[in-house]
N, C-alpha and C positions, 0 to 999 in steps of 0.2 A: 163692448160686444155691440152694443147699438150702432157705433160707428162703422163697425165691420160691415154690418147690414146694409147700412146706407152705401158705402162705397160699393159692394157688391151690387146693389141694386142699380146704382148710375152707370157701373161698367155695362151690365146687361142692357139698359138703355141704350148707352152709346152702340154697341155691338149690334142691336136691333135696328138703329139709325142707319148704320153703315150698311146692312143687309138689304135694307129696304131701297137705299141709293142704289146698291148694285142691281136689284131687280128693275130700277126705270132706265139702266143702261141698256144700249143695243148690245147685242151679243158680242160683236167684235170690239165696240168701245169697252165692256166689261173684261174681255179677255186680254185686252192690251193693258187696261188698269191694273188687274191683277197680275199680269206677267212683270210690270215694272214695279209695283208696289211689293207684291209678295216674293217674286222669283228674282227680282233684283235684275231684270233683263235691261240692257241699254237699248237706246232708241233704235240703233242701228241692228241690234238683234231682232227687236220687235219687227222691223220693216222687213228684214230677210224672212223672218217666220210666217209673216202675213203677206208677203209679196206687194208691199206698198212703200211709199217714201217715208223718209224720217220725218218731213214735213206734215203728212198724213198722221202719222204716229202722234206727232206733237199737238195736232188739232184735236185727234181723238182723246188724249189726256186732257186736255183744256175742256172739251164736253163733259168727261166725266168727273173733273174736279169741280164744276160748277154744279153738276147734279149733286155730289156730295156736300158741298157747301150750303145749297139750298135745304137739302134734306135734314142736315144737322141742325140748322135754324127752327125747322118746323115743331110744333108741340107734337107730343105723342097722342094717337088718337085716345078716346077718353077710356076705352076698354082695356088699355095697357097702361094706365096711370094706377098705381096701387102703392 
């Protein structure tokens, strides 16, 4: 039982970190990131949807992934540790 509780707690922490990363992205970067990760849209589809080039989509995803990487490595604020 304790193992399940710890696993659930770790999953919640990870989800909070991803949410925190998403809030740190610009609105367009967040939409492109979620479009690619969640909706499984291609660079070409995202470029057409946002009226930008595929290179700009790639740069946007790189910025988003950098934010995610930094956020996942951060410690949770003290009030979230329990």
